[in-house]
HTML snippet that shows the backbone in 3Dmol.js (N, CA, C, O; Angstrom):
<script src="https://3Dmol.org/build/3Dmol-min.js"></script>
<div id="view" style="width:600px;height:400px;position:relative"></div>
<script>
const pdb = `
ATOM      1  N   MET A   1      16.283 -27.255  -3.397  1.00  0.00           N
ATOM      2  CA  MET A   1      15.363 -28.279  -2.999  1.00  0.00           C
ATOM      3  C   MET A   1      14.675 -28.911  -4.237  1.00  0.00           C
ATOM      4  O   MET A   1      14.302 -28.199  -5.169  1.00  0.00           O
ATOM      5  N   SER A   2      14.511 -30.246  -4.236  1.00  0.00           N
ATOM      6  CA  SER A   2      13.890 -30.910  -5.353  1.00  0.00           C
ATOM      7  C   SER A   2      12.434 -30.565  -5.454  1.00  0.00           C
ATOM      8  O   SER A   2      11.787 -30.220  -4.465  1.00  0.00           O
ATOM      9  N   THR A   3      11.887 -30.668  -6.750  1.00  0.00           N
ATOM     10  CA  THR A   3      10.459 -30.494  -6.889  1.00  0.00           C
ATOM     11  C   THR A   3       9.669 -31.335  -6.022  1.00  0.00           C
ATOM     12  O   THR A   3       8.711 -30.843  -5.424  1.00  0.00           O
ATOM     13  N   GLU A   4       9.988 -32.613  -5.886  1.00  0.00           N
ATOM     14  CA  GLU A   4       9.272 -33.515  -5.027  1.00  0.00           C
ATOM     15  C   GLU A   4       9.238 -33.039  -3.591  1.00  0.00           C
ATOM     16  O   GLU A   4       8.201 -33.108  -2.931  1.00  0.00           O
ATOM     17  N   ALA A   5      10.354 -32.563  -3.111  1.00  0.00           N
ATOM     18  CA  ALA A   5      10.454 -32.010  -1.732  1.00  0.00           C
ATOM     19  C   ALA A   5       9.573 -30.697  -1.595  1.00  0.00           C
ATOM     20  O   ALA A   5       8.949 -30.468  -0.559  1.00  0.00           O
ATOM     21  N   LEU A   6       9.553 -29.876  -2.652  1.00  0.00           N
ATOM     22  CA  LEU A   6       8.752 -28.692  -2.599  1.00  0.00           C
ATOM     23  C   LEU A   6       7.207 -29.103  -2.517  1.00  0.00           C
ATOM     24  O   LEU A   6       6.420 -28.525  -1.768  1.00  0.00           O
ATOM     25  N   ILE A   7       6.868 -30.117  -3.329  1.00  0.00           N
ATOM     26  CA  ILE A   7       5.475 -30.549  -3.350  1.00  0.00           C
ATOM     27  C   ILE A   7       5.099 -31.099  -1.900  1.00  0.00           C
ATOM     28  O   ILE A   7       4.050 -30.766  -1.349  1.00  0.00           O
ATOM     29  N   ARG A   8       5.964 -31.905  -1.359  1.00  0.00           N
ATOM     30  CA  ARG A   8       5.696 -32.509  -0.066  1.00  0.00           C
ATOM     31  C   ARG A   8       5.516 -31.358   0.971  1.00  0.00           C
ATOM     32  O   ARG A   8       4.608 -31.419   1.801  1.00  0.00           O
ATOM     33  N   GLN A   9       6.338 -30.364   0.924  1.00  0.00           N
ATOM     34  CA  GLN A   9       6.333 -29.257   1.847  1.00  0.00           C
ATOM     35  C   GLN A   9       4.969 -28.516   1.780  1.00  0.00           C
ATOM     36  O   GLN A   9       4.398 -28.106   2.791  1.00  0.00           O
ATOM     37  N   ARG A  10       4.498 -28.378   0.543  1.00  0.00           N
ATOM     38  CA  ARG A  10       3.189 -27.659   0.394  1.00  0.00           C
ATOM     39  C   ARG A  10       1.991 -28.465   0.819  1.00  0.00           C
ATOM     40  O   ARG A  10       0.978 -27.913   1.249  1.00  0.00           O
ATOM     41  N   LEU A  11       2.108 -29.776   0.699  1.00  0.00           N
ATOM     42  CA  LEU A  11       1.021 -30.618   1.059  1.00  0.00           C
ATOM     43  C   LEU A  11       0.633 -30.599   2.554  1.00  0.00           C
ATOM     44  O   LEU A  11      -0.476 -30.970   2.939  1.00  0.00           O
ATOM     45  N   ILE A  12       1.560 -30.168   3.337  1.00  0.00           N
ATOM     46  CA  ILE A  12       1.295 -30.061   4.766  1.00  0.00           C
ATOM     47  C   ILE A  12       0.012 -29.254   5.073  1.00  0.00           C
ATOM     48  O   ILE A  12      -0.735 -29.584   5.994  1.00  0.00           O
ATOM     49  N   VAL A  13      -0.223 -28.191   4.279  1.00  0.00           N
ATOM     50  CA  VAL A  13      -1.340 -27.310   4.447  1.00  0.00           C
ATOM     51  C   VAL A  13      -2.669 -28.089   4.342  1.00  0.00           C
ATOM     52  O   VAL A  13      -3.646 -27.689   4.977  1.00  0.00           O
ATOM     53  N   LEU A  14      -2.735 -29.128   3.604  1.00  0.00           N
ATOM     54  CA  LEU A  14      -3.875 -29.934   3.392  1.00  0.00           C
ATOM     55  C   LEU A  14      -4.165 -30.932   4.529  1.00  0.00           C
ATOM     56  O   LEU A  14      -5.185 -31.622   4.509  1.00  0.00           O
ATOM     57  N   GLU A  15      -3.254 -31.001   5.527  1.00  0.00           N
ATOM     58  CA  GLU A  15      -3.304 -31.861   6.686  1.00  0.00           C
ATOM     59  C   GLU A  15      -3.668 -33.306   6.248  1.00  0.00           C
ATOM     60  O   GLU A  15      -4.663 -33.885   6.683  1.00  0.00           O
ATOM     61  N   PRO A  16      -2.779 -33.864   5.337  1.00  0.00           N
ATOM     62  CA  PRO A  16      -3.116 -35.191   4.836  1.00  0.00           C
ATOM     63  C   PRO A  16      -2.906 -36.273   5.991  1.00  0.00           C
ATOM     64  O   PRO A  16      -1.952 -36.189   6.765  1.00  0.00           O
ATOM     65  N   GLU A  17      -3.800 -37.235   6.056  1.00  0.00           N
ATOM     66  CA  GLU A  17      -3.601 -38.354   6.857  1.00  0.00           C
ATOM     67  C   GLU A  17      -2.639 -39.265   6.333  1.00  0.00           C
ATOM     68  O   GLU A  17      -1.892 -39.898   7.079  1.00  0.00           O
ATOM     69  N   THR A  18      -2.611 -39.379   4.952  1.00  0.00           N
ATOM     70  CA  THR A  18      -1.625 -40.135   4.214  1.00  0.00           C
ATOM     71  C   THR A  18      -1.599 -39.613   2.779  1.00  0.00           C
ATOM     72  O   THR A  18      -2.550 -39.005   2.288  1.00  0.00           O
ATOM     73  N   TYR A  19      -0.453 -39.883   2.126  1.00  0.00           N
ATOM     74  CA  TYR A  19      -0.369 -39.554   0.695  1.00  0.00           C
ATOM     75  C   TYR A  19       0.758 -40.295   0.090  1.00  0.00           C
ATOM     76  O   TYR A  19       1.739 -40.589   0.774  1.00  0.00           O
ATOM     77  N   THR A  20       0.666 -40.617  -1.178  1.00  0.00           N
ATOM     78  CA  THR A  20       1.800 -41.093  -1.955  1.00  0.00           C
ATOM     79  C   THR A  20       2.077 -40.158  -3.085  1.00  0.00           C
ATOM     80  O   THR A  20       1.137 -39.663  -3.707  1.00  0.00           O
ATOM     81  N   LEU A  21       3.280 -39.900  -3.372  1.00  0.00           N
ATOM     82  CA  LEU A  21       3.692 -38.943  -4.466  1.00  0.00           C
ATOM     83  C   LEU A  21       4.747 -39.719  -5.296  1.00  0.00           C
ATOM     84  O   LEU A  21       5.801 -40.133  -4.812  1.00  0.00           O
ATOM     85  N   GLU A  22       4.380 -39.876  -6.556  1.00  0.00           N
ATOM     86  CA  GLU A  22       5.253 -40.551  -7.515  1.00  0.00           C
ATOM     87  C   GLU A  22       5.724 -39.637  -8.589  1.00  0.00           C
ATOM     88  O   GLU A  22       4.937 -38.928  -9.217  1.00  0.00           O
ATOM     89  N   ASP A  23       7.040 -39.652  -8.807  1.00  0.00           N
ATOM     90  CA  ASP A  23       7.648 -38.826  -9.900  1.00  0.00           C
ATOM     91  C   ASP A  23       7.605 -39.700 -11.134  1.00  0.00           C
ATOM     92  O   ASP A  23       8.357 -40.672 -11.197  1.00  0.00           O
ATOM     93  N   GLU A  24       6.753 -39.406 -12.138  1.00  0.00           N
ATOM     94  CA  GLU A  24       6.604 -40.194 -13.318  1.00  0.00           C
ATOM     95  C   GLU A  24       7.281 -39.479 -14.568  1.00  0.00           C
ATOM     96  O   GLU A  24       6.986 -39.816 -15.714  1.00  0.00           O
ATOM     97  N   SER A  25       8.147 -38.537 -14.307  1.00  0.00           N
ATOM     98  CA  SER A  25       8.823 -37.703 -15.273  1.00  0.00           C
ATOM     99  C   SER A  25       9.598 -38.552 -16.258  1.00  0.00           C
ATOM    100  O   SER A  25       9.620 -38.232 -17.446  1.00  0.00           O
ATOM    101  N   ALA A  26      10.242 -39.636 -15.806  1.00  0.00           N
ATOM    102  CA  ALA A  26      11.081 -40.462 -16.713  1.00  0.00           C
ATOM    103  C   ALA A  26      10.193 -41.176 -17.811  1.00  0.00           C
ATOM    104  O   ALA A  26      10.690 -41.543 -18.877  1.00  0.00           O
ATOM    105  N   GLN A  27       8.943 -41.346 -17.523  1.00  0.00           N
ATOM    106  CA  GLN A  27       8.054 -41.990 -18.446  1.00  0.00           C
ATOM    107  C   GLN A  27       7.626 -41.016 -19.542  1.00  0.00           C
ATOM    108  O   GLN A  27       7.040 -41.413 -20.549  1.00  0.00           O
ATOM    109  N   HIS A  28       7.915 -39.796 -19.339  1.00  0.00           N
ATOM    110  CA  HIS A  28       7.452 -38.716 -20.338  1.00  0.00           C
ATOM    111  C   HIS A  28       8.598 -38.053 -21.049  1.00  0.00           C
ATOM    112  O   HIS A  28       8.435 -36.979 -21.628  1.00  0.00           O
ATOM    113  N   ARG A  29       9.793 -38.696 -21.014  1.00  0.00           N
ATOM    114  CA  ARG A  29      10.959 -38.105 -21.728  1.00  0.00           C
ATOM    115  C   ARG A  29      10.585 -37.891 -23.177  1.00  0.00           C
ATOM    116  O   ARG A  29       9.933 -38.773 -23.737  1.00  0.00           O
ATOM    117  N   GLY A  30      10.928 -36.831 -23.817  1.00  0.00           N
ATOM    118  CA  GLY A  30      10.648 -36.557 -25.175  1.00  0.00           C
ATOM    119  C   GLY A  30       9.296 -35.830 -25.405  1.00  0.00           C
ATOM    120  O   GLY A  30       9.030 -35.320 -26.493  1.00  0.00           O
ATOM    121  N   HIS A  31       8.438 -35.800 -24.326  1.00  0.00           N
ATOM    122  CA  HIS A  31       7.159 -35.082 -24.342  1.00  0.00           C
ATOM    123  C   HIS A  31       7.483 -33.617 -24.309  1.00  0.00           C
ATOM    124  O   HIS A  31       8.500 -33.192 -23.761  1.00  0.00           O
ATOM    125  N   ALA A  32       6.599 -32.853 -24.906  1.00  0.00           N
ATOM    126  CA  ALA A  32       6.845 -31.417 -25.041  1.00  0.00           C
ATOM    127  C   ALA A  32       6.992 -30.753 -23.656  1.00  0.00           C
ATOM    128  O   ALA A  32       7.855 -29.897 -23.458  1.00  0.00           O
ATOM    129  N   GLY A  33       6.106 -31.176 -22.676  1.00  0.00           N
ATOM    130  CA  GLY A  33       6.200 -30.668 -21.357  1.00  0.00           C
ATOM    131  C   GLY A  33       7.477 -30.990 -20.608  1.00  0.00           C
ATOM    132  O   GLY A  33       7.909 -30.220 -19.751  1.00  0.00           O
ATOM    133  N   ALA A  34       8.088 -32.135 -20.930  1.00  0.00           N
ATOM    134  CA  ALA A  34       9.345 -32.483 -20.326  1.00  0.00           C
ATOM    135  C   ALA A  34      10.488 -31.635 -20.798  1.00  0.00           C
ATOM    136  O   ALA A  34      11.454 -31.407 -20.070  1.00  0.00           O
ATOM    137  N   ALA A  35      10.377 -31.158 -22.041  1.00  0.00           N
ATOM    138  CA  ALA A  35      11.367 -30.314 -22.617  1.00  0.00           C
ATOM    139  C   ALA A  35      11.566 -28.977 -21.867  1.00  0.00           C
ATOM    140  O   ALA A  35      12.633 -28.370 -21.782  1.00  0.00           O
ATOM    141  N   SER A  36      10.332 -28.596 -21.316  1.00  0.00           N
ATOM    142  CA  SER A  36      10.389 -27.250 -20.521  1.00  0.00           C
ATOM    143  C   SER A  36      10.896 -27.407 -19.194  1.00  0.00           C
ATOM    144  O   SER A  36      11.030 -26.413 -18.481  1.00  0.00           O
ATOM    145  N   GLY A  37      11.215 -28.633 -18.759  1.00  0.00           N
ATOM    146  CA  GLY A  37      11.741 -28.879 -17.472  1.00  0.00           C
ATOM    147  C   GLY A  37      10.666 -29.235 -16.402  1.00  0.00           C
ATOM    148  O   GLY A  37      11.023 -29.631 -15.292  1.00  0.00           O
ATOM    149  N   GLY A  38       9.434 -29.105 -16.711  1.00  0.00           N
ATOM    150  CA  GLY A  38       8.415 -29.459 -15.732  1.00  0.00           C
ATOM    151  C   GLY A  38       8.182 -30.906 -15.619  1.00  0.00           C
ATOM    152  O   GLY A  38       8.139 -31.626 -16.616  1.00  0.00           O
ATOM    153  N   GLY A  39       8.022 -31.373 -14.335  1.00  0.00           N
ATOM    154  CA  GLY A  39       7.941 -32.786 -14.050  1.00  0.00           C
ATOM    155  C   GLY A  39       6.434 -33.256 -14.126  1.00  0.00           C
ATOM    156  O   GLY A  39       5.481 -32.478 -14.100  1.00  0.00           O
ATOM    157  N   HIS A  40       6.344 -34.598 -14.223  1.00  0.00           N
ATOM    158  CA  HIS A  40       5.088 -35.285 -14.229  1.00  0.00           C
ATOM    159  C   HIS A  40       4.962 -36.030 -12.950  1.00  0.00           C
ATOM    160  O   HIS A  40       5.840 -36.833 -12.635  1.00  0.00           O
ATOM    161  N   PHE A  41       3.845 -35.799 -12.129  1.00  0.00           N
ATOM    162  CA  PHE A  41       3.773 -36.422 -10.801  1.00  0.00           C
ATOM    163  C   PHE A  41       2.356 -37.031 -10.657  1.00  0.00           C
ATOM    164  O   PHE A  41       1.379 -36.546 -11.228  1.00  0.00           O
ATOM    165  N   LYS A  42       2.306 -38.090  -9.884  1.00  0.00           N
ATOM    166  CA  LYS A  42       1.015 -38.717  -9.520  1.00  0.00           C
ATOM    167  C   LYS A  42       0.878 -38.692  -8.040  1.00  0.00           C
ATOM    168  O   LYS A  42       1.750 -39.182  -7.322  1.00  0.00           O
ATOM    169  N   LEU A  43      -0.260 -38.099  -7.538  1.00  0.00           N
ATOM    170  CA  LEU A  43      -0.550 -37.896  -6.137  1.00  0.00           C
ATOM    171  C   LEU A  43      -1.794 -38.602  -5.793  1.00  0.00           C
ATOM    172  O   LEU A  43      -2.828 -38.429  -6.439  1.00  0.00           O
ATOM    173  N   THR A  44      -1.708 -39.407  -4.773  1.00  0.00           N
ATOM    174  CA  THR A  44      -2.926 -39.997  -4.019  1.00  0.00           C
ATOM    175  C   THR A  44      -2.870 -39.500  -2.656  1.00  0.00           C
ATOM    176  O   THR A  44      -1.883 -39.692  -1.946  1.00  0.00           O
ATOM    177  N   ILE A  45      -3.992 -38.808  -2.235  1.00  0.00           N
ATOM    178  CA  ILE A  45      -3.996 -38.118  -0.975  1.00  0.00           C
ATOM    179  C   ILE A  45      -5.302 -38.308  -0.236  1.00  0.00           C
ATOM    180  O   ILE A  45      -6.380 -38.295  -0.831  1.00  0.00           O
ATOM    181  N   VAL A  46      -5.190 -38.491   1.106  1.00  0.00           N
ATOM    182  CA  VAL A  46      -6.355 -38.658   1.991  1.00  0.00           C
ATOM    183  C   VAL A  46      -6.345 -37.471   2.998  1.00  0.00           C
ATOM    184  O   VAL A  46      -5.394 -37.325   3.765  1.00  0.00           O
ATOM    185  N   SER A  47      -7.348 -36.675   2.992  1.00  0.00           N
ATOM    186  CA  SER A  47      -7.372 -35.507   3.860  1.00  0.00           C
ATOM    187  C   SER A  47      -8.794 -35.162   4.206  1.00  0.00           C
ATOM    188  O   SER A  47      -9.689 -35.203   3.362  1.00  0.00           O
ATOM    189  N   PRO A  48      -8.996 -34.807   5.511  1.00  0.00           N
ATOM    190  CA  PRO A  48     -10.288 -34.342   6.007  1.00  0.00           C
ATOM    191  C   PRO A  48     -10.637 -33.070   5.332  1.00  0.00           C
ATOM    192  O   PRO A  48     -11.828 -32.763   5.284  1.00  0.00           O
ATOM    193  N   LYS A  49      -9.783 -32.325   4.826  1.00  0.00           N
ATOM    194  CA  LYS A  49     -10.012 -30.995   4.106  1.00  0.00           C
ATOM    195  C   LYS A  49     -10.871 -31.228   2.867  1.00  0.00           C
ATOM    196  O   LYS A  49     -11.423 -30.261   2.343  1.00  0.00           O
ATOM    197  N   PHE A  50     -11.018 -32.488   2.357  1.00  0.00           N
ATOM    198  CA  PHE A  50     -11.794 -32.751   1.193  1.00  0.00           C
ATOM    199  C   PHE A  50     -13.252 -33.017   1.467  1.00  0.00           C
ATOM    200  O   PHE A  50     -14.051 -33.144   0.539  1.00  0.00           O
ATOM    201  N   ARG A  51     -13.606 -33.101   2.740  1.00  0.00           N
ATOM    202  CA  ARG A  51     -15.052 -33.314   3.091  1.00  0.00           C
ATOM    203  C   ARG A  51     -15.916 -32.361   2.440  1.00  0.00           C
ATOM    204  O   ARG A  51     -15.590 -31.175   2.404  1.00  0.00           O
ATOM    205  N   ASN A  52     -17.038 -32.793   1.900  1.00  0.00           N
ATOM    206  CA  ASN A  52     -18.113 -31.936   1.288  1.00  0.00           C
ATOM    207  C   ASN A  52     -17.571 -31.215   0.026  1.00  0.00           C
ATOM    208  O   ASN A  52     -18.180 -30.246  -0.426  1.00  0.00           O
ATOM    209  N   LEU A  53     -16.503 -31.648  -0.512  1.00  0.00           N
ATOM    210  CA  LEU A  53     -16.010 -31.091  -1.750  1.00  0.00           C
ATOM    211  C   LEU A  53     -16.198 -32.132  -2.965  1.00  0.00           C
ATOM    212  O   LEU A  53     -16.050 -33.346  -2.820  1.00  0.00           O
ATOM    213  N   SER A  54     -16.524 -31.541  -4.116  1.00  0.00           N
ATOM    214  CA  SER A  54     -16.655 -32.435  -5.214  1.00  0.00           C
ATOM    215  C   SER A  54     -15.171 -32.772  -5.716  1.00  0.00           C
ATOM    216  O   SER A  54     -14.177 -32.210  -5.256  1.00  0.00           O
ATOM    217  N   THR A  55     -15.140 -33.679  -6.638  1.00  0.00           N
ATOM    218  CA  THR A  55     -13.800 -34.064  -7.191  1.00  0.00           C
ATOM    219  C   THR A  55     -13.102 -32.815  -7.769  1.00  0.00           C
ATOM    220  O   THR A  55     -11.922 -32.550  -7.538  1.00  0.00           O
ATOM    221  N   LEU A  56     -13.895 -32.092  -8.516  1.00  0.00           N
ATOM    222  CA  LEU A  56     -13.291 -30.896  -9.196  1.00  0.00           C
ATOM    223  C   LEU A  56     -12.812 -29.963  -8.090  1.00  0.00           C
ATOM    224  O   LEU A  56     -11.677 -29.492  -8.158  1.00  0.00           O
ATOM    225  N   ALA A  57     -13.563 -29.696  -7.152  1.00  0.00           N
ATOM    226  CA  ALA A  57     -13.100 -28.827  -5.956  1.00  0.00           C
ATOM    227  C   ALA A  57     -11.877 -29.318  -5.231  1.00  0.00           C
ATOM    228  O   ALA A  57     -11.025 -28.540  -4.803  1.00  0.00           O
ATOM    229  N   ARG A  58     -11.811 -30.584  -5.107  1.00  0.00           N
ATOM    230  CA  ARG A  58     -10.660 -31.189  -4.430  1.00  0.00           C
ATOM    231  C   ARG A  58      -9.356 -30.912  -5.302  1.00  0.00           C
ATOM    232  O   ARG A  58      -8.321 -30.477  -4.799  1.00  0.00           O
ATOM    233  N   HIS A  59      -9.492 -31.188  -6.579  1.00  0.00           N
ATOM    234  CA  HIS A  59      -8.378 -30.958  -7.464  1.00  0.00           C
ATOM    235  C   HIS A  59      -7.952 -29.461  -7.454  1.00  0.00           C
ATOM    236  O   HIS A  59      -6.759 -29.161  -7.401  1.00  0.00           O
ATOM    237  N   ARG A  60      -8.873 -28.586  -7.502  1.00  0.00           N
ATOM    238  CA  ARG A  60      -8.647 -27.164  -7.376  1.00  0.00           C
ATOM    239  C   ARG A  60      -7.887 -26.760  -6.260  1.00  0.00           C
ATOM    240  O   ARG A  60      -6.976 -25.934  -6.333  1.00  0.00           O
ATOM    241  N   LEU A  61      -8.304 -27.420  -5.064  1.00  0.00           N
ATOM    242  CA  LEU A  61      -7.646 -27.092  -3.795  1.00  0.00           C
ATOM    243  C   LEU A  61      -6.183 -27.503  -3.853  1.00  0.00           C
ATOM    244  O   LEU A  61      -5.300 -26.756  -3.432  1.00  0.00           O
ATOM    245  N   VAL A  62      -5.935 -28.698  -4.379  1.00  0.00           N
ATOM    246  CA  VAL A  62      -4.528 -29.169  -4.545  1.00  0.00           C
ATOM    247  C   VAL A  62      -3.713 -28.257  -5.417  1.00  0.00           C
ATOM    248  O   VAL A  62      -2.580 -27.894  -5.102  1.00  0.00           O
ATOM    249  N   TYR A  63      -4.341 -27.887  -6.558  1.00  0.00           N
ATOM    250  CA  TYR A  63      -3.619 -27.034  -7.471  1.00  0.00           C
ATOM    251  C   TYR A  63      -3.381 -25.636  -6.854  1.00  0.00           C
ATOM    252  O   TYR A  63      -2.326 -25.044  -7.082  1.00  0.00           O
ATOM    253  N   GLU A  64      -4.326 -25.112  -6.092  1.00  0.00           N
ATOM    254  CA  GLU A  64      -4.039 -23.743  -5.416  1.00  0.00           C
ATOM    255  C   GLU A  64      -2.988 -23.983  -4.370  1.00  0.00           C
ATOM    256  O   GLU A  64      -2.181 -23.083  -4.143  1.00  0.00           O
ATOM    257  N   THR A  65      -2.926 -25.122  -3.712  1.00  0.00           N
ATOM    258  CA  THR A  65      -1.875 -25.397  -2.726  1.00  0.00           C
ATOM    259  C   THR A  65      -0.501 -25.441  -3.390  1.00  0.00           C
ATOM    260  O   THR A  65       0.489 -25.053  -2.769  1.00  0.00           O
ATOM    261  N   MET A  66      -0.418 -25.907  -4.640  1.00  0.00           N
ATOM    262  CA  MET A  66       0.850 -25.984  -5.327  1.00  0.00           C
ATOM    263  C   MET A  66       1.290 -24.645  -5.824  1.00  0.00           C
ATOM    264  O   MET A  66       2.484 -24.447  -6.047  1.00  0.00           O
ATOM    265  N   GLY A  67       0.379 -23.703  -6.011  1.00  0.00           N
ATOM    266  CA  GLY A  67       0.670 -22.344  -6.488  1.00  0.00           C
ATOM    267  C   GLY A  67       1.548 -22.285  -7.671  1.00  0.00           C
ATOM    268  O   GLY A  67       1.299 -22.960  -8.670  1.00  0.00           O
ATOM    269  N   GLU A  68       2.579 -21.491  -7.592  1.00  0.00           N
ATOM    270  CA  GLU A  68       3.374 -21.221  -8.775  1.00  0.00           C
ATOM    271  C   GLU A  68       4.175 -22.423  -9.240  1.00  0.00           C
ATOM    272  O   GLU A  68       4.716 -22.392 -10.345  1.00  0.00           O
ATOM    273  N   LEU A  69       4.279 -23.520  -8.415  1.00  0.00           N
ATOM    274  CA  LEU A  69       4.917 -24.739  -8.842  1.00  0.00           C
ATOM    275  C   LEU A  69       4.262 -25.319 -10.151  1.00  0.00           C
ATOM    276  O   LEU A  69       4.890 -25.966 -10.989  1.00  0.00           O
ATOM    277  N   MET A  70       2.931 -25.011 -10.225  1.00  0.00           N
ATOM    278  CA  MET A  70       2.191 -25.467 -11.399  1.00  0.00           C
ATOM    279  C   MET A  70       2.588 -24.769 -12.631  1.00  0.00           C
ATOM    280  O   MET A  70       2.286 -25.248 -13.724  1.00  0.00           O
ATOM    281  N   GLN A  71       3.268 -23.630 -12.524  1.00  0.00           N
ATOM    282  CA  GLN A  71       3.678 -22.857 -13.674  1.00  0.00           C
ATOM    283  C   GLN A  71       5.018 -23.254 -14.149  1.00  0.00           C
ATOM    284  O   GLN A  71       5.329 -23.027 -15.318  1.00  0.00           O
ATOM    285  N   ARG A  72       5.840 -23.831 -13.330  1.00  0.00           N
ATOM    286  CA  ARG A  72       7.286 -24.038 -13.703  1.00  0.00           C
ATOM    287  C   ARG A  72       7.737 -25.478 -13.467  1.00  0.00           C
ATOM    288  O   ARG A  72       8.080 -26.223 -14.385  1.00  0.00           O
ATOM    289  N   GLU A  73       7.714 -25.834 -12.136  1.00  0.00           N
ATOM    290  CA  GLU A  73       8.290 -27.133 -11.753  1.00  0.00           C
ATOM    291  C   GLU A  73       7.381 -28.394 -12.122  1.00  0.00           C
ATOM    292  O   GLU A  73       7.873 -29.477 -12.438  1.00  0.00           O
ATOM    293  N   ILE A  74       6.092 -28.164 -12.057  1.00  0.00           N
ATOM    294  CA  ILE A  74       5.129 -29.251 -12.391  1.00  0.00           C
ATOM    295  C   ILE A  74       4.427 -28.989 -13.723  1.00  0.00           C
ATOM    296  O   ILE A  74       3.720 -27.999 -13.911  1.00  0.00           O
ATOM    297  N   HIS A  75       4.664 -29.944 -14.646  1.00  0.00           N
ATOM    298  CA  HIS A  75       4.034 -29.896 -15.953  1.00  0.00           C
ATOM    299  C   HIS A  75       2.631 -30.568 -15.828  1.00  0.00           C
ATOM    300  O   HIS A  75       1.625 -30.051 -16.315  1.00  0.00           O
ATOM    301  N   ALA A  76       2.622 -31.722 -15.165  1.00  0.00           N
ATOM    302  CA  ALA A  76       1.397 -32.525 -15.008  1.00  0.00           C
ATOM    303  C   ALA A  76       1.295 -33.030 -13.619  1.00  0.00           C
ATOM    304  O   ALA A  76       2.286 -33.433 -13.009  1.00  0.00           O
ATOM    305  N   LEU A  77       0.105 -33.012 -13.119  1.00  0.00           N
ATOM    306  CA  LEU A  77      -0.133 -33.511 -11.793  1.00  0.00           C
ATOM    307  C   LEU A  77      -1.434 -34.402 -11.828  1.00  0.00           C
ATOM    308  O   LEU A  77      -2.535 -33.868 -11.962  1.00  0.00           O
ATOM    309  N   SER A  78      -1.302 -35.684 -11.712  1.00  0.00           N
ATOM    310  CA  SER A  78      -2.432 -36.593 -11.649  1.00  0.00           C
ATOM    311  C   SER A  78      -2.865 -36.643 -10.191  1.00  0.00           C
ATOM    312  O   SER A  78      -2.027 -36.917  -9.332  1.00  0.00           O
ATOM    313  N   ILE A  79      -4.139 -36.390  -9.865  1.00  0.00           N
ATOM    314  CA  ILE A  79      -4.591 -36.383  -8.495  1.00  0.00           C
ATOM    315  C   ILE A  79      -5.768 -37.378  -8.222  1.00  0.00           C
ATOM    316  O   ILE A  79      -6.781 -37.406  -8.921  1.00  0.00           O
ATOM    317  N   THR A  80      -5.549 -38.191  -7.149  1.00  0.00           N
ATOM    318  CA  THR A  80      -6.677 -38.984  -6.647  1.00  0.00           C
ATOM    319  C   THR A  80      -6.775 -38.584  -5.208  1.00  0.00           C
ATOM    320  O   THR A  80      -5.853 -38.817  -4.426  1.00  0.00           O
ATOM    321  N   ALA A  81      -7.946 -37.949  -4.828  1.00  0.00           N
ATOM    322  CA  ALA A  81      -8.144 -37.352  -3.548  1.00  0.00           C
ATOM    323  C   ALA A  81      -9.367 -38.012  -2.821  1.00  0.00           C
ATOM    324  O   ALA A  81     -10.461 -38.151  -3.368  1.00  0.00           O
ATOM    325  N   PHE A  82      -9.107 -38.377  -1.637  1.00  0.00           N
ATOM    326  CA  PHE A  82     -10.133 -39.079  -0.780  1.00  0.00           C
ATOM    327  C   PHE A  82     -10.309 -38.322   0.558  1.00  0.00           C
ATOM    328  O   PHE A  82      -9.414 -37.609   1.011  1.00  0.00           O
ATOM    329  N   THR A  83     -11.433 -38.497   1.136  1.00  0.00           N
ATOM    330  CA  THR A  83     -11.635 -38.149   2.588  1.00  0.00           C
ATOM    331  C   THR A  83     -11.270 -39.436   3.347  1.00  0.00           C
ATOM    332  O   THR A  83     -11.236 -40.509   2.744  1.00  0.00           O
ATOM    333  N   PRO A  84     -10.998 -39.348   4.657  1.00  0.00           N
ATOM    334  CA  PRO A  84     -10.752 -40.556   5.417  1.00  0.00           C
ATOM    335  C   PRO A  84     -11.926 -41.556   5.413  1.00  0.00           C
ATOM    336  O   PRO A  84     -11.734 -42.767   5.526  1.00  0.00           O
ATOM    337  N   GLU A  85     -13.092 -41.031   5.284  1.00  0.00           N
ATOM    338  CA  GLU A  85     -14.311 -41.935   5.340  1.00  0.00           C
ATOM    339  C   GLU A  85     -14.424 -42.692   4.016  1.00  0.00           C
ATOM    340  O   GLU A  85     -15.096 -43.723   3.992  1.00  0.00           O
ATOM    341  N   GLU A  86     -13.833 -42.264   2.950  1.00  0.00           N
ATOM    342  CA  GLU A  86     -13.983 -42.908   1.728  1.00  0.00           C
ATOM    343  C   GLU A  86     -13.059 -44.137   1.483  1.00  0.00           C
ATOM    344  O   GLU A  86     -13.206 -44.847   0.489  1.00  0.00           O
ATOM    345  N   LEU A  87     -12.124 -44.359   2.402  1.00  0.00           N
ATOM    346  CA  LEU A  87     -11.266 -45.537   2.254  1.00  0.00           C
ATOM    347  C   LEU A  87     -11.862 -46.709   2.778  1.00  0.00           C
ATOM    348  O   LEU A  87     -11.263 -47.783   2.727  1.00  0.00           O
TER     349      LEU A  87
END
`;
const viewer = $3Dmol.createViewer("view");
viewer.addModel(pdb, "pdb");
viewer.setStyle({}, {cartoon: {color: "spectrum"}});
viewer.zoomTo();
viewer.render();
</script>
């Protein structure tokens, strides 16, 4: 299964109303993180699970959801997280 598919599978736990996931790995060729095989991804996500959470807490929740993927498959994950009311 691709890293992108693994990320999408894990995002289900956050009950997203919508999200976009972009693989930006090609833009980072030659970067030290790319050499280890970890990808660079950009995530924009809207979820009611982010209600009453700070930006930092939202990011931590996403990172926790990714689990061990953050140690191997994902080198960098840029996150923009909203509640439905913030759109």
